[in-house]
N, C-alpha and C positions, 0 to 999 in steps of 0.2 A: 563183678564178684566182690570187690572191695566195697562198693556202694551198698550192696545187699548185706554184707557183713556189718557195715556201719549201722544199718537200720536195726539189725538184730541186737547189736550191742547197745544202741540207744534205747531200745525198748526195755531190755533187761536192766539197764542201769536206772531207768525211770521207775520201774516196778518196785525197786527197793524201798522207796518212800512209803508205799502202801502198807508196809509192815508196821509203820509207826502210827498207832491209833490213838486218838485223843482220849484223855481220861473221861470217865463217865461222871465222876463226882466233881462238879465245877465249884462246889463249896470249898474244897481244899485243892484248888487247881495247881498251885505252885508245888505242893507236895506230890500231886499226881504226875505233873510233868517231870519232876525230879526222879520219880520211880521208873520212868521210862528209859533210864540211862542205858540199859542193855540194848534197847532198840537203836538208840543213837550210836552206840559203839559198833553194832553190827552194820548199821547203815554206812557210817564213815569208812570203816575198814574195807567193806565189800565194794563200796562206790570207788574208792581210790585204787583198789586192786583191779577192778574192771577197767578203770581209767588206764592203768598200766597195760592191761591186755590190749586195749584200743591203740595206745601209742606204739607198742611193740608190733602190733599187727600191721600198722602203717609203715613202720620202719622196715619190716620184713618184706612186705609186698612192694615197697618202693624199689627194691632190688631184684624182684622177680618179674621178668618181662612177659611171661605167659604162664597160664595155668592149664595143665592137662587134667584128665579125669581123676588121676590119683590125687593131685593137689586139691581139686574140687571136693573130692570125697573126704579127705583129711580136714579140710576147712569146714565142711558140714559137721563133722564130729566136734570140731572146736566150737562151732556156734551152738550145737546141742548142749555142750557143757556150760557155755555162757548162759544159755536160757535157764539152766538149772540153778544158777547162783542165787537168785532172789529167794528160792526155797531154802537153800543152805543158810542164807543170812537170817531168815525167819526162824529156823530151828536154833541157830546160835543165840539169837536174842531171847527166845522163849526159855532156853535152858538156863541162861544166866539170870533171867527174871525169876524163874521158879526155884532156882538153886539146886536143880537136879539135872544130871545128864550132860554137864558141861564138857567132860572129856570126849564123849561121843560126838557132841556138836562141833567141837573144835576139830576133831579128826575128820568129820564129814566135810567141814568147810575147807580144811587144808587139802584133803584128798581131791576135792573138786578143782582147786587151783593147781595142784600137782599134776593132774591129768592135762590141764591146759599147757603146763610147761613141757610135758612129754610131747604133746601134739605140735607145739612150736618147734621143738627140736627135730621132730620127724619131718615136718614140712621143710624146714630150713636145710636139713641134711639131704632130703630128696631133691630139692630144687638146686642145691649146690653141687650135687654129684656130677663131676666132669663139667661143671658150670653150664650145663645145657639149658637151664631155665633162668639163669641169672642175666642181668643187664651187663653191658660192657663198661658201665660207669663205676663199678665197684671192683677194687683190686683184691688180691688174695689176702693181704694184710687185714683189710676191713672185713672180709668174709670170716677170717679166723677170729677177729675181735668180737664180732656179733655171735659167733658160735660159742666162744668162751662165756659170754654173758648169758646166753640161753642155757648152757650147761650148769652155770652157777645157780640159776633159778631152780633147777631140779633139786640140787643139794639143799639150797636155802629153804625152800618150801617143804621139802621132806623133813628137814630138821625141825622146823616149826610144828609140823604135824605130829612128829614123834614126841617132842617136848610137850605139846598140848595134851597128848594122851596121859602124860604124867602130871603136869601142872597146867591146867587150861589157860590161866592168865599169862604164863610164860609163852605159850604157843601164840597167843594173840599179840604179845609184845614182839615176837620174832617176825610175824607177818607185818606188823607196823613198821619195823626197821627195814624190811624188804621194800615196802612202799617208798620210804624216804630215799633209800639208796638207788632204786631203779629209775627215779626221775632225773638223775644226773646223766647227761649224755656221755657216750664213750667215743674214743678216738676214731674208731671205725665208722661210726655214723657221721661224725664231723668231716672226716676225710672224703667219704663218699659224696656228701652234700657239696663240699667244695669242688669236687671233680665235676659234678653236674653243673655247678654255677660257672666254672671256668669254660666248660664246653659251650654253654649257652652264650657266653660273652664272645667266644670265637666265632660263633655263627652270626 
């Protein structure tokens, strides 16, 4: 399941570059390349956000020992949302390039990632309920730490989406700050990884 998910994520993140189309007027190539800045912005922000999704997906499923049909269904919904992201990025770039519809574009973009955050939280809650789908290498403190981080993503992305509806540039800035913050590891991830390492040494 994780391998299939990696494949979908890899395809989605690669398709993002197709939105960046070369300028037709090569006589003023530098100017043409400069005017593509909305495409560069949408590409970088969405690429890094999908990268966050990929990293957190691995962190989550490192601690889930098995997936039943509910987890498979929820993960399918998550992948369906990820496959939609290149379109959301294209809409965002076009809106900023044309100067119209930026609020709607940022809300669309933010809503797509907010749905991902919701699905992450639901999968993690379902797998962690009574610890029936979790591995024995993660303790309750680490479970709680990961849960808090997933819940924070809900609030952070929702805030960026609402602010983007009022001031599009501010919404994009909030998403960018989200990217920077979420690349830092948390204690729960480190503790669980150390536990696995110690068990491997004991064997």
